[in-house]
gemmi code that builds the backbone of each chain (N, CA, C; Angstrom):
import gemmi

chains = {
    "A": [
        ("MET", (-7.858, 21.875, 7.053), (-7.593, 20.663, 6.140), (-7.959, 19.547, 6.879)),
        ("MET", (-8.963, 18.648, 6.609), (-9.036, 17.891, 7.465), (-8.128, 16.232, 7.387)),
        ("THR", (-7.716, 15.932, 8.640), (-6.167, 15.047, 8.474), (-6.839, 13.870, 9.189)),
        ("PRO", (-5.876, 12.643, 9.031), (-6.837, 11.407, 9.419), (-6.713, 11.438, 11.018)),
        ("GLU", (-5.846, 12.364, 11.767), (-6.192, 12.271, 13.246), (-7.520, 13.326, 13.400)),
        ("HIS", (-8.005, 14.235, 12.780), (-8.958, 14.263, 12.832), (-10.203, 13.621, 12.828)),
        ("TYR", (-9.924, 12.841, 11.912), (-10.961, 11.485, 11.190), (-10.981, 10.857, 12.395)),
        ("ILE", (-10.033, 10.421, 12.981), (-10.234, 9.314, 14.139), (-10.707, 9.696, 15.235)),
        ("SER", (-10.577, 11.073, 15.742), (-10.929, 11.715, 16.448), (-12.653, 12.046, 16.669)),
        ("HIS", (-12.505, 12.467, 15.541), (-14.314, 12.498, 14.893), (-15.078, 11.477, 15.322)),
        ("LEU", (-14.466, 10.286, 14.784), (-15.269, 8.914, 14.939), (-15.014, 8.402, 16.390)),
        ("LEU", (-14.220, 8.573, 17.354), (-14.338, 7.998, 18.431), (-15.206, 9.279, 19.330)),
        ("THR", (-15.163, 10.330, 19.350), (-15.967, 11.744, 20.050), (-17.258, 11.519, 19.635)),
        ("THR", (-17.717, 11.193, 18.322), (-19.261, 11.375, 17.890), (-20.004, 10.005, 18.117)),
        ("SER", (-19.013, 8.798, 18.533), (-19.821, 7.625, 18.896), (-20.284, 7.586, 20.028)),
        ("PRO", (-21.510, 7.140, 20.576), (-22.429, 7.151, 21.637), (-21.754, 6.502, 22.637)),
        ("ASP", (-21.231, 4.841, 22.084), (-20.478, 4.051, 23.217), (-19.408, 4.483, 23.721)),
        ("VAL", (-18.334, 4.941, 22.824), (-17.404, 5.178, 23.267), (-17.397, 6.258, 24.462)),
        ("ALA", (-18.160, 7.667, 23.920), (-18.268, 8.264, 24.857), (-19.349, 8.268, 26.114)),
        ("GLY", (-19.777, 7.156, 25.984), (-20.663, 6.912, 27.400), (-19.591, 5.929, 28.442)),
        ("LEU", (-18.443, 5.721, 27.833), (-17.615, 4.646, 28.454), (-16.226, 5.855, 28.874)),
        ("VAL", (-15.965, 6.407, 27.965), (-14.760, 7.568, 28.302), (-15.260, 8.988, 28.248)),
        ("GLY", (-16.248, 9.187, 27.900), (-16.644, 10.842, 27.660), (-16.026, 11.500, 26.730)),
        ("MET", (-15.050, 12.549, 27.134), (-14.620, 13.510, 26.121), (-12.995, 13.227, 26.106)),
        ("ASN", (-12.364, 12.022, 26.738), (-11.152, 11.469, 26.989), (-10.441, 11.195, 26.047)),
        ("VAL", (-10.363, 11.534, 24.997), (-9.846, 11.190, 24.071), (-8.771, 12.038, 23.652)),
        ("PHE", (-7.343, 11.432, 23.358), (-6.393, 12.250, 22.957), (-5.136, 11.581, 22.256)),
        ("ASN", (-4.929, 12.593, 21.335), (-3.914, 12.314, 20.047), (-2.367, 12.545, 20.705)),
        ("ILE", (-1.263, 11.440, 20.272), (-0.219, 11.483, 21.205), (0.040, 11.177, 22.352)),
        ("PHE", (-0.363, 11.978, 23.378), (-0.215, 11.746, 24.716), (-1.294, 12.446, 25.568)),
        ("VAL", (-1.165, 11.977, 26.691), (-2.435, 12.358, 27.500), (-1.645, 13.615, 28.564)),
        ("PRO", (-2.720, 14.545, 28.616), (-2.280, 16.111, 29.388), (-2.167, 15.600, 30.361)),
        ("LYS", (-1.162, 16.565, 30.903), (-1.101, 16.005, 32.542), (-2.486, 16.220, 33.265)),
        ("ALA", (-2.868, 17.230, 32.946), (-4.188, 17.174, 33.881), (-5.154, 16.350, 33.959)),
        ("GLN", (-4.840, 15.221, 33.171), (-5.865, 14.235, 32.550), (-4.979, 13.217, 33.764)),
        ("THR", (-5.721, 12.916, 35.178), (-5.263, 12.064, 35.882), (-6.170, 10.792, 36.373)),
        ("GLU", (-7.117, 10.917, 35.642), (-8.446, 9.881, 36.151), (-8.393, 9.048, 34.799)),
        ("LEU", (-8.450, 7.644, 34.892), (-9.026, 6.790, 33.570), (-10.478, 6.497, 34.089)),
        ("PRO", (-11.021, 6.078, 32.739), (-10.393, 5.677, 31.606), (-10.131, 6.974, 30.716)),
        ("PHE", (-9.182, 6.442, 29.605), (-8.836, 7.399, 28.479), (-8.703, 6.399, 27.546)),
        ("ILE", (-8.678, 7.617, 26.354), (-8.163, 6.622, 25.023), (-7.053, 7.771, 24.220)),
        ("VAL", (-6.130, 6.838, 24.042), (-4.960, 7.495, 23.274), (-5.040, 6.793, 21.842)),
        ("TYR", (-4.751, 7.527, 21.020), (-4.452, 7.313, 19.303), (-3.166, 7.930, 19.061)),
        ("ARG", (-2.571, 7.236, 17.909), (-0.955, 8.003, 17.434), (-1.106, 7.217, 16.117)),
        ("ARG", (-0.714, 7.841, 15.204), (-0.315, 7.569, 13.961), (1.089, 6.583, 14.248)),
        ("GLY", (0.855, 5.957, 13.271), (2.318, 4.678, 12.676), (3.041, 5.065, 11.858)),
        ("VAL", (3.196, 4.094, 11.092), (4.200, 4.677, 9.754), (2.904, 4.809, 8.557)),
        ("SER", (3.691, 5.538, 7.752), (2.449, 6.483, 6.631), (3.380, 6.005, 5.285)),
        ("ASP", (2.657, 5.116, 4.248), (3.084, 4.781, 3.313), (2.571, 5.567, 2.172)),
        ("ASP", (3.123, 5.922, 1.657), (2.734, 6.561, -0.261), (3.763, 5.423, -1.095)),
        ("GLU", (2.697, 5.006, -1.906), (3.015, 4.623, -3.085), (2.931, 5.426, -4.310)),
        ("ASN", (4.126, 5.176, -4.968), (4.008, 5.932, -6.705), (4.189, 5.047, -7.519)),
        ("THR", (4.196, 5.711, -8.959), (4.371, 4.974, -10.124), (5.661, 5.652, -10.336)),
        ("VAL", (6.029, 5.444, -11.751), (7.361, 5.770, -12.484), (6.570, 7.236, -12.898)),
        ("SER", (5.778, 7.789, -13.289), (5.358, 8.763, -13.764), (5.074, 9.963, -12.680)),
        ("GLY", (4.967, 9.289, -11.549), (5.180, 10.780, -10.433), (4.113, 9.529, -9.549)),
        ("PRO", (3.695, 10.828, -8.664), (2.844, 10.519, -7.307), (1.807, 9.733, -7.661)),
        ("GLY", (1.600, 8.389, -7.029), (0.018, 7.821, -7.540), (0.216, 6.584, -6.543)),
        ("PRO", (-1.032, 5.934, -6.726), (-1.791, 6.159, -7.445), (-2.950, 7.254, -7.000)),
        ("LEU", (-2.902, 8.302, -7.405), (-3.808, 9.078, -6.979), (-3.751, 9.849, -5.483)),
        ("SER", (-2.435, 9.355, -5.173), (-2.010, 10.289, -3.505), (-2.749, 9.359, -2.625)),
        ("ILE", (-3.066, 8.122, -2.629), (-3.870, 7.442, -1.554), (-2.846, 6.546, -0.618)),
        ("PRO", (-2.114, 7.361, 0.239), (-1.269, 6.740, 1.113), (-2.199, 5.652, 2.038)),
        ("THR", (-1.133, 5.087, 2.975), (-1.672, 4.174, 3.597), (-0.828, 4.502, 5.195)),
        ("THR", (-2.089, 4.602, 6.374), (-1.132, 5.310, 7.169), (-1.775, 3.944, 8.308)),
        ("SER", (-0.813, 3.514, 9.227), (-1.481, 2.691, 10.784), (-1.628, 3.850, 11.422)),
        ("PHE", (-2.933, 3.303, 12.129), (-3.128, 3.821, 13.623), (-3.127, 2.849, 15.123)),
        ("PHE", (-2.310, 3.649, 15.959), (-2.640, 2.436, 17.054), (-3.175, 3.428, 18.173)),
        ("VAL", (-4.447, 2.598, 18.696), (-5.310, 2.921, 19.609), (-5.713, 2.570, 20.950)),
        ("SER", (-4.974, 2.954, 21.869), (-5.094, 2.285, 23.285), (-6.057, 2.771, 24.137)),
        ("SER", (-6.875, 1.828, 24.463), (-8.113, 2.085, 25.667), (-7.664, 1.547, 27.002)),
        ("TRP", (-7.518, 2.680, 27.784), (-6.946, 2.730, 29.399), (-8.025, 2.613, 30.278)),
        ("ALA", (-7.881, 1.581, 31.359), (-9.048, 1.625, 32.494), (-8.439, 1.155, 33.465)),
        ("LEU", (-8.935, 1.013, 34.789), (-8.728, 0.582, 36.333), (-8.886, -0.801, 36.181)),
        ("GLU", (-9.697, -1.557, 35.375), (-10.014, -2.857, 35.175), (-10.345, -3.289, 33.599)),
        ("MET", (-9.351, -4.460, 33.748), (-9.527, -5.153, 32.947), (-10.412, -5.304, 31.744)),
        ("VAL", (-11.868, -5.498, 32.469), (-12.885, -5.715, 31.673), (-13.627, -4.586, 31.075)),
        ("GLU", (-13.039, -3.499, 31.978), (-13.735, -2.226, 31.080), (-12.844, -1.790, 29.992)),
        ("ALA", (-11.382, -1.653, 30.132), (-10.743, -1.682, 28.998), (-10.993, -2.487, 27.858)),
        ("ARG", (-11.253, -3.706, 28.312), (-12.219, -4.372, 26.794), (-13.202, -3.885, 26.415)),
        ("ARG", (-14.056, -3.442, 27.303), (-15.141, -3.096, 26.788), (-15.214, -1.638, 26.020)),
        ("ILE", (-14.297, -1.232, 26.496), (-13.871, 0.214, 25.567), (-13.078, 0.063, 24.214)),
        ("GLY", (-12.685, -0.934, 24.415), (-11.832, -1.567, 23.029), (-12.693, -1.767, 22.419)),
        ("ASP", (-14.173, -2.830, 22.803), (-14.775, -3.107, 21.657), (-15.721, -1.611, 21.339)),
        ("ALA", (-15.972, -1.302, 22.082), (-16.559, 0.261, 21.694), (-15.686, 0.940, 20.353)),
        ("VAL", (-14.409, 1.239, 20.758), (-13.291, 1.544, 19.702), (-13.535, 0.759, 18.503)),
        ("ARG", (-13.572, -0.297, 18.465), (-13.683, -1.276, 16.949), (-14.263, -0.672, 16.451)),
        ("GLN", (-16.057, -0.938, 17.020), (-17.259, -0.909, 16.466), (-17.280, 0.409, 16.000)),
        ("ALA", (-16.657, 1.366, 16.327), (-16.863, 2.904, 16.095), (-15.823, 2.872, 14.494)),
        ("LEU", (-14.607, 2.527, 14.828), (-13.647, 2.659, 13.626), (-13.684, 1.493, 12.185)),
        ("ASN", (-13.543, 0.269, 12.806), (-13.447, -0.618, 11.949), (-14.345, -0.944, 10.742)),
        ("GLY", (-14.075, -0.740, 9.483), (-14.932, -0.852, 8.297), (-15.208, 0.447, 7.927)),
        ("GLN", (-14.807, 1.571, 8.409), (-15.242, 2.659, 7.921), (-14.741, 3.058, 6.257)),
        ("ILE", (-15.307, 3.288, 5.318), (-15.268, 3.844, 3.792), (-16.149, 5.139, 3.552)),
        ("GLY", (-15.592, 5.390, 2.626), (-16.250, 6.913, 1.635), (-16.227, 7.878, 2.741)),
        ("ASN", (-16.880, 9.093, 1.944), (-16.442, 10.534, 2.573), (-16.794, 10.942, 4.053)),
        ("VAL", (-16.327, 10.791, 5.113), (-16.524, 10.693, 6.468), (-16.136, 11.630, 7.071)),
        ("ALA", (-16.532, 13.207, 7.205), (-16.325, 14.016, 8.552), (-14.789, 15.129, 7.317)),
        ("GLY", (-15.369, 14.902, 6.293), (-14.737, 15.846, 5.484), (-13.533, 15.003, 4.854)),
        ("LEU", (-13.056, 13.969, 5.331), (-12.204, 13.017, 4.658), (-12.382, 11.897, 3.556)),
        ("SER", (-11.776, 12.018, 2.340), (-12.019, 10.522, 1.400), (-11.079, 9.616, 1.904)),
        ("VAL", (-12.104, 8.691, 2.790), (-11.453, 6.951, 3.451), (-11.830, 5.930, 2.469)),
        ("VAL", (-10.725, 5.777, 2.037), (-10.824, 4.444, 1.062), (-10.923, 3.088, 1.756)),
        ("SER", (-10.319, 2.982, 2.897), (-10.507, 1.999, 3.684), (-10.073, 2.176, 5.272)),
        ("LEU", (-10.644, 1.626, 6.136), (-10.027, 1.729, 7.647), (-10.452, 0.315, 8.391)),
        ("LEU", (-9.405, -0.471, 8.441), (-9.660, -1.509, 9.078), (-8.692, -1.913, 10.276)),
        ("MET", (-9.029, -2.734, 11.112), (-8.594, -3.190, 11.849), (-7.366, -4.266, 11.604)),
        ("THR", (-6.173, -4.298, 11.765), (-5.298, -5.166, 11.975), (-4.893, -6.032, 12.952)),
        ("GLY", (-5.167, -5.706, 14.061), (-4.650, -6.401, 15.111), (-4.861, -6.061, 16.675)),
        ("GLU", (-4.489, -6.166, 17.711), (-5.465, -6.236, 19.026), (-4.295, -6.710, 19.754)),
        ("VAL", (-3.582, -6.036, 20.770), (-3.299, -6.677, 22.201), (-3.554, -6.027, 23.580)),
        ("ASP", (-3.440, -7.095, 24.755), (-4.187, -6.713, 25.865), (-2.761, -6.525, 26.689)),
        ("ASP", (-2.709, -5.088, 27.474), (-1.529, -4.802, 28.325), (-2.079, -4.535, 29.568)),
        ("PHE", (-0.777, -4.283, 30.333), (-0.840, -3.701, 31.672), (0.256, -2.814, 32.231)),
        ("VAL", (0.312, -1.541, 33.270), (1.251, -1.194, 33.617), (1.206, -1.081, 35.252)),
        ("ASP", (2.110, -1.706, 35.524), (2.124, -1.348, 37.169), (3.202, -0.574, 37.624)),
        ("PRO", (2.511, 0.751, 38.371), (3.517, 1.737, 38.767), (4.398, 1.349, 39.702)),
        ("THR", (3.584, 0.884, 40.541), (4.322, 0.520, 42.177), (6.115, 0.376, 42.174)),
        ("PRO", (6.610, -0.420, 40.899), (8.023, -0.445, 40.788), (8.898, 0.914, 40.907)),
        ("ALA", (8.246, 1.826, 40.324), (9.091, 3.145, 40.178), (8.759, 3.871, 41.284)),
        ("GLY", (8.038, 3.362, 42.145), (7.677, 4.359, 43.090), (6.257, 5.034, 43.323)),
        ("ALA", (5.527, 4.793, 42.507), (4.273, 5.421, 42.500), (3.298, 4.867, 43.407)),
        ("GLN", (2.028, 5.299, 44.097), (1.535, 4.577, 44.681), (0.123, 4.912, 43.833)),
        ("LEU", (0.179, 3.814, 43.070), (-0.752, 4.330, 42.013), (-1.447, 2.435, 41.305)),
        ("PRO", (-2.761, 2.527, 41.068), (-3.368, 1.140, 40.969), (-2.723, 0.717, 39.699)),
        ("LEU", (-2.970, -0.316, 39.229), (-2.366, -0.775, 38.125), (-3.372, -0.434, 36.922)),
        ("ALA", (-3.075, -0.294, 35.842), (-3.639, 0.217, 35.001), (-3.725, -0.731, 33.729)),
        ("TYR", (-5.088, -0.851, 32.957), (-4.708, -2.093, 32.046), (-5.074, -1.551, 30.936)),
        ("GLU", (-4.468, -1.635, 29.720), (-4.698, -1.522, 28.056), (-5.058, -2.559, 27.079)),
        ("VAL", (-5.928, -2.160, 26.220), (-6.328, -2.835, 24.807), (-6.038, -2.001, 24.054)),
        ("ARG", (-4.688, -2.099, 23.451), (-4.119, -1.672, 22.077), (-4.589, -2.253, 21.027)),
        ("GLN", (-5.064, -1.714, 19.816), (-5.293, -1.783, 18.495), (-4.831, -1.177, 17.764)),
        ("SER", (-4.422, -1.838, 16.420), (-3.956, -1.241, 15.543), (-4.822, -1.389, 14.125)),
        ("TYR", (-4.403, 0.217, 13.415), (-5.559, -0.091, 12.796), (-4.873, 0.568, 11.071)),
        ("GLN", (-5.401, 0.059, 9.703), (-4.675, 0.311, 8.877), (-5.887, 1.550, 7.889)),
        ("LEU", (-5.085, 2.347, 7.689), (-6.203, 3.680, 6.856), (-5.833, 3.889, 5.537)),
        ("ARG", (-6.235, 3.923, 4.675), (-5.902, 4.075, 3.170), (-7.178, 5.284, 3.113)),
        ("TRP", (-6.474, 6.852, 2.718), (-7.084, 7.624, 2.713), (-6.915, 8.497, 1.540)),
        ("GLN", (-7.492, 9.549, 0.839), (-7.289, 10.467, -0.328), (-6.176, 11.558, 0.207)),
        ("ARG", (-5.185, 11.824, -0.233), (-4.757, 13.135, 0.356), (-5.197, 14.028, -0.806)),
        ("ALA", (-5.706, 15.127, -0.024), (-5.873, 16.398, -0.712), (-5.100, 16.909, -1.962)),
    ],
    "B": [
        ("MET", (26.474, 4.891, -16.158), (25.636, 6.487, -15.279), (24.484, 6.139, -14.993)),
        ("ALA", (24.211, 6.486, -13.710), (22.829, 5.996, -13.304), (21.650, 7.248, -13.637)),
        ("ILE", (20.557, 6.634, -13.802), (19.475, 7.090, -14.627), (17.848, 6.748, -13.491)),
        ("SER", (17.427, 7.758, -13.199), (16.354, 7.815, -12.411), (15.014, 6.873, -12.913)),
        ("ALA", (14.141, 6.356, -12.724), (13.275, 5.821, -13.089), (12.091, 6.844, -13.636)),
        ("GLN", (11.896, 7.734, -12.660), (10.958, 8.460, -12.835), (10.854, 9.656, -13.909)),
        ("GLY", (9.610, 9.537, -14.194), (9.457, 10.300, -15.691), (9.159, 9.322, -16.752)),
        ("LEU", (8.883, 8.178, -16.374), (8.761, 7.382, -17.581), (7.373, 7.401, -17.887)),
        ("THR", (6.767, 6.865, -19.187), (5.246, 7.039, -19.248), (5.001, 5.636, -20.188)),
        ("PHE", (3.924, 4.859, -19.894), (3.471, 3.754, -20.635), (2.406, 3.558, -20.775)),
        ("THR", (2.096, 3.913, -22.389), (1.045, 3.968, -23.029), (0.684, 2.486, -23.733)),
        ("PHE", (-0.508, 1.767, -23.581), (-1.046, 0.771, -24.783), (-2.353, 0.991, -25.382)),
        ("GLY", (-2.633, 0.880, -26.889), (-3.750, 1.080, -27.471), (-4.073, 2.410, -27.052)),
        ("GLY", (-3.540, 3.505, -27.114), (-3.867, 4.941, -26.756), (-3.732, 5.302, -25.289)),
        ("THR", (-3.697, 4.396, -24.138), (-4.140, 4.493, -23.051), (-2.731, 4.426, -21.965)),
        ("THR", (-2.824, 5.666, -21.252), (-1.819, 5.482, -20.008), (-2.041, 4.896, -18.989)),
        ("ILE", (-1.109, 3.871, -18.846), (-1.036, 2.934, -17.907), (-0.312, 3.139, -16.665)),
        ("SER", (-1.023, 3.360, -14.950), (0.063, 4.108, -13.940), (0.626, 3.051, -13.752)),
        ("VAL", (2.047, 2.932, -14.190), (3.248, 1.668, -13.912), (3.644, 1.857, -12.924)),
        ("THR", (4.191, 1.011, -12.038), (5.073, 1.185, -10.928), (6.626, 0.373, -11.339)),
        ("SER", (6.304, -0.249, -12.072), (7.701, -1.110, -12.607), (7.514, -1.657, -14.098)),
        ("VAL", (8.959, -1.318, -14.568), (8.750, -1.560, -16.064), (10.097, -2.455, -16.446)),
        ("SER", (9.921, -3.859, -17.106), (11.073, -4.556, -17.350), (11.147, -4.866, -18.906)),
        ("VAL", (12.114, -4.597, -19.847), (12.535, -4.862, -21.129), (13.040, -6.517, -20.883)),
        ("SER", (13.132, -7.210, -21.848), (13.519, -8.520, -21.841), (13.408, -8.971, -23.285)),
        ("ASP", (14.518, -8.624, -23.700), (15.431, -9.441, -25.379), (15.732, -10.708, -24.990)),
        ("ASN", (15.421, -11.721, -26.072), (15.701, -13.095, -26.020), (15.828, -13.283, -27.653)),
        ("THR", (17.026, -13.889, -27.451), (17.239, -14.465, -29.231), (17.645, -15.652, -29.431)),
        ("GLU", (17.787, -16.353, -30.232), (18.524, -18.016, -30.149), (19.624, -17.758, -31.182)),
        ("LEU", (20.692, -18.105, -30.663), (21.911, -18.081, -31.290), (22.225, -19.758, -31.611)),
        ("LEU", (22.575, -19.587, -33.071), (22.600, -20.988, -33.615), (24.020, -21.491, -33.766)),
        ("ASP", (24.548, -22.694, -33.075), (25.771, -23.077, -33.033), (26.178, -23.641, -34.337)),
        ("ALA", (27.094, -23.004, -35.196), (27.559, -23.314, -36.563), (29.070, -23.586, -35.992)),
        ("THR", (29.476, -24.326, -35.320), (30.486, -24.945, -35.164), (31.009, -25.752, -36.309)),
        ("ASN", (31.881, -26.113, -36.792), (32.460, -26.950, -37.849), (33.334, -27.943, -37.608)),
        ("LEU", (33.764, -28.716, -38.251), (35.025, -29.489, -37.885), (36.692, -28.930, -38.581)),
        ("GLY", (36.267, -27.139, -39.012), (37.435, -26.943, -39.204), (37.914, -25.964, -38.262)),
        ("ILE", (36.810, -25.964, -36.915), (37.806, -25.303, -35.853), (39.122, -26.080, -35.411)),
        ("ALA", (39.952, -25.285, -34.766), (41.142, -26.182, -34.302), (40.954, -26.804, -33.296)),
        ("PRO", (41.424, -27.840, -32.911), (41.301, -28.257, -31.382), (41.765, -27.107, -30.576)),
        ("GLY", (40.598, -26.516, -29.267), (40.802, -25.884, -28.611), (40.323, -24.366, -29.158)),
        ("GLY", (39.824, -24.388, -29.856), (39.192, -23.274, -30.847), (37.927, -22.790, -30.247)),
        ("SER", (37.386, -21.611, -30.246), (36.375, -21.206, -29.937), (34.835, -22.071, -30.565)),
        ("ARG", (33.589, -22.147, -30.202), (32.264, -22.248, -30.737), (32.304, -21.444, -31.948)),
        ("ILE", (31.307, -21.271, -32.908), (31.153, -20.049, -34.008), (29.448, -20.074, -33.346)),
        ("TYR", (28.782, -19.275, -33.070), (27.323, -18.857, -33.120), (26.790, -17.615, -34.418)),
        ("VAL", (25.614, -18.394, -34.689), (25.573, -17.249, -35.798), (23.877, -16.998, -34.941)),
        ("ASN", (23.140, -15.662, -35.686), (21.743, -15.167, -35.391), (20.930, -15.953, -36.095)),
        ("GLY", (20.098, -16.483, -35.255), (19.024, -17.073, -35.821), (17.587, -16.697, -36.014)),
        ("PHE", (16.554, -16.698, -35.215), (15.636, -15.731, -35.146), (15.287, -14.222, -34.538)),
        ("THR", (14.744, -13.636, -35.204), (14.476, -12.514, -34.659), (14.266, -11.803, -33.185)),
        ("VAL", (15.122, -10.958, -32.985), (14.819, -10.764, -31.387), (13.463, -11.161, -30.903)),
        ("ASP", (13.375, -11.749, -29.558), (12.286, -11.658, -29.153), (11.971, -10.526, -27.939)),
        ("ARG", (10.988, -9.797, -27.996), (11.295, -8.540, -26.892), (9.827, -9.047, -26.090)),
        ("GLU", (10.153, -9.067, -24.736), (9.049, -9.073, -23.872), (8.821, -8.057, -22.960)),
        ("VAL", (8.360, -7.377, -22.747), (7.437, -6.213, -21.858), (6.664, -6.661, -20.435)),
        ("SER", (7.202, -6.613, -19.714), (6.445, -6.805, -18.136), (6.248, -5.578, -17.471)),
        ("ILE", (5.001, -5.273, -16.834), (4.636, -3.857, -16.194), (4.114, -4.797, -14.889)),
        ("ASP", (4.248, -3.918, -13.680), (3.076, -4.128, -12.657), (2.774, -2.396, -12.588)),
        ("TYR", (1.149, -2.783, -12.343), (-0.016, -0.985, -12.371), (-0.721, -1.125, -11.654)),
        ("PHE", (-1.206, -0.008, -11.526), (-2.492, 0.243, -10.634), (-3.896, 0.973, -11.989)),
        ("ASN", (-4.493, -0.203, -11.612), (-6.167, 0.516, -12.043), (-7.107, -0.927, -11.941)),
        ("ASN", (-8.026, -0.852, -12.408), (-9.094, -2.100, -12.242), (-8.979, -2.624, -13.429)),
        ("ASP", (-8.641, -1.955, -14.961), (-9.029, -2.444, -16.440), (-8.638, -4.059, -16.179)),
        ("ILE", (-8.989, -4.677, -16.882), (-8.502, -6.180, -16.998), (-7.394, -5.715, -18.662)),
        ("LEU", (-6.446, -6.251, -18.364), (-5.832, -6.069, -19.630), (-6.140, -7.672, -20.385)),
        ("THR", (-6.837, -7.536, -21.356), (-7.216, -8.943, -21.761), (-6.222, -9.433, -22.550)),
        ("ALA", (-5.774, -11.056, -22.434), (-4.751, -11.396, -23.061), (-5.146, -11.772, -24.625)),
        ("GLY", (-4.115, -11.621, -25.540), (-4.384, -11.821, -27.046), (-4.687, -10.280, -27.463)),
        ("GLU", (-5.046, -8.978, -26.814), (-5.442, -7.946, -27.312), (-4.049, -7.538, -27.652)),
        ("SER", (-4.223, -6.330, -29.161), (-3.165, -5.975, -29.723), (-3.301, -4.402, -29.635)),
        ("GLY", (-1.967, -4.018, -29.966), (-2.310, -1.947, -29.840), (-0.704, -1.935, -29.772)),
        ("GLN", (-0.795, -0.605, -29.967), (0.799, 0.644, -29.799), (1.052, 0.449, -28.473)),
        ("LEU", (2.285, 0.340, -28.200), (3.070, 0.096, -27.018), (3.903, 1.090, -26.768)),
        ("VAL", (3.968, 2.114, -26.276), (5.028, 3.129, -26.336), (5.568, 3.288, -25.144)),
        ("ILE", (6.900, 3.655, -25.060), (7.838, 3.243, -23.586), (8.237, 4.833, -23.748)),
        ("SER", (8.284, 6.223, -23.116), (9.018, 7.274, -23.367), (9.277, 7.551, -21.817)),
        ("GLY", (10.472, 8.181, -22.080), (11.271, 8.963, -20.719), (12.770, 8.098, -20.532)),
        ("PRO", (12.864, 7.828, -19.534), (13.996, 7.180, -19.363), (14.856, 5.853, -20.223)),
        ("ILE", (13.397, 5.010, -20.428), (13.662, 4.128, -21.173), (12.373, 4.535, -22.516)),
        ("SER", (13.128, 3.991, -23.591), (12.452, 4.850, -25.381), (12.120, 3.894, -25.999)),
        ("PHE", (11.057, 3.278, -26.363), (10.854, 2.571, -27.617), (9.561, 2.444, -28.004)),
        ("SER", (8.931, 1.912, -28.959), (7.473, 1.913, -29.546), (7.504, 0.566, -30.362)),
        ("GLY", (6.330, 0.142, -30.550), (6.101, -1.207, -31.400), (4.644, -1.681, -31.193)),
        ("THR", (4.462, -2.368, -32.134), (2.960, -3.194, -32.072), (3.417, -4.504, -30.721)),
        ("ALA", (2.220, -4.342, -30.248), (2.539, -5.470, -29.169), (1.413, -6.279, -29.075)),
        ("THR", (1.082, -7.418, -28.699), (0.078, -8.189, -28.150), (0.190, -8.808, -26.549)),
        ("ILE", (-0.673, -8.498, -25.935), (-0.748, -9.245, -24.426), (-0.594, -9.968, -24.059)),
        ("ASN", (0.302, -10.912, -23.582), (0.946, -12.334, -23.518), (-0.248, -12.789, -22.451)),
        ("SER", (0.192, -12.017, -21.522), (-0.325, -12.698, -19.929), (-0.727, -11.572, -19.352)),
        ("SER", (-2.029, -11.753, -18.294), (-2.113, -10.500, -17.409), (-2.947, -11.276, -16.020)),
        ("THR", (-2.478, -10.328, -15.016), (-3.194, -10.357, -13.945), (-3.415, -9.493, -12.959)),
        ("LEU", (-4.920, -9.418, -12.532), (-5.461, -8.243, -11.895), (-5.679, -8.790, -10.367)),
        ("GLY", (-5.384, -7.898, -9.345), (-5.859, -8.130, -7.975), (-6.633, -7.339, -7.127)),
        ("ALA", (-7.466, -8.131, -6.464), (-8.078, -6.804, -5.270), (-7.950, -7.786, -3.944)),
        ("SER", (-7.028, -7.155, -2.896), (-7.303, -7.621, -1.805), (-7.539, -6.983, -1.046)),
        ("VAL", (-8.102, -7.440, -0.086), (-8.374, -6.698, 1.261), (-7.327, -5.701, 1.566)),
        ("GLY", (-7.662, -4.358, 1.653), (-6.987, -3.152, 2.696), (-5.950, -3.035, 1.605)),
        ("ASP", (-6.076, -3.308, 0.352), (-5.579, -2.839, -0.471), (-5.711, -2.627, -1.759)),
        ("LEU", (-4.855, -1.658, -2.819), (-5.854, -1.176, -3.931), (-5.350, -2.097, -4.981)),
        ("VAL", (-6.560, -1.829, -6.148), (-5.918, -3.035, -7.123), (-4.926, -2.959, -8.084)),
        ("ARG", (-4.463, -3.489, -8.067), (-3.140, -3.718, -8.764), (-2.968, -4.974, -9.688)),
        ("GLY", (-2.110, -5.118, -10.657), (-2.250, -6.000, -11.932), (-0.700, -6.069, -12.374)),
        ("THR", (-0.698, -7.054, -12.927), (0.699, -7.678, -13.791), (0.986, -7.814, -15.235)),
        ("ALA", (1.220, -7.480, -16.341), (0.499, -7.867, -17.430), (2.075, -7.893, -18.128)),
        ("THR", (2.288, -8.834, -18.826), (3.299, -9.158, -20.081), (2.900, -9.283, -21.201)),
        ("PHE", (3.697, -8.311, -22.387), (3.603, -7.907, -23.680), (4.751, -8.917, -23.988)),
        ("ARG", (4.274, -8.854, -25.817), (5.161, -9.383, -26.473), (5.191, -8.478, -27.846)),
        ("VAL", (6.349, -7.925, -28.270), (6.391, -7.264, -29.167), (6.394, -7.751, -30.411)),
        ("VAL", (5.366, -7.608, -31.243), (5.805, -8.273, -32.659), (5.880, -7.661, -33.405)),
        ("SER", (5.969, -6.279, -33.582), (7.035, -5.408, -34.820), (6.937, -4.098, -34.478)),
    ],
}
model = gemmi.Model(1)
for chain_id, residues in chains.items():
    chain = gemmi.Chain(chain_id)
    for i, (resn, *xyz) in enumerate(residues, 1):
        res = gemmi.Residue()
        res.name, res.seqid = resn, gemmi.SeqId(i, " ")
        for name, pos in zip(("N", "CA", "C"), xyz):
            atom = gemmi.Atom()
            atom.name, atom.element = name, gemmi.Element(name[0])
            atom.pos, atom.b_iso = gemmi.Position(*pos), 0.0
            res.add_atom(atom)
        chain.add_residue(res)
    model.add_chain(chain)
structure = gemmi.Structure()
structure.add_model(model)
structure.setup_entities()
């Protein structure tokens, strides 16, 4: 069964622009320990809301699920470039895509951030993040 | 005793509407029939005036515009139950970015 996670992953890994920047380094929820090099993308599901009617599940089981997609890189400009490619791959998708019936996929926000690992004793460079939030309305099977 | 709202069905003109909220409001006008025969400190007297005015309001999912002025048989069954001929008093249908099409409507039960 196609899940929203499969759908997000499919859109990101089949985008030539995204693939050109991060390759296949697209991960759900967490980054594997073996993945020691930037850049990469991590996405995860946030809140999922179902709306119901008094007569039962409804309307037609169309939940709203929020997603957060983080684009990480060693340079801010690179993280920004990946973030823009992610936005172009995801924002505005509608219809039956990769086996999932998508009512709408819209970007709802974006924030820049960074992590400095040196205070924790790690001898690693700064890492920059572009974190985007999306609202996905989809048809539950 | 508390009763769950789930299981309620709403139909108007034979069409089932997917409602998320239903409220039934009754209103009547009581006539003040107080007269000079009431002793000081006594209570006022009220008598019924017109027939009870019943208004039904709903929030619903659909893309049908419920046209104001349209009449039909309104049937509510389940936890709340009654039926009658009703006329749509007002309705609003909205479509917003990232949202489902949803509307509100108010009916006046006329008999």
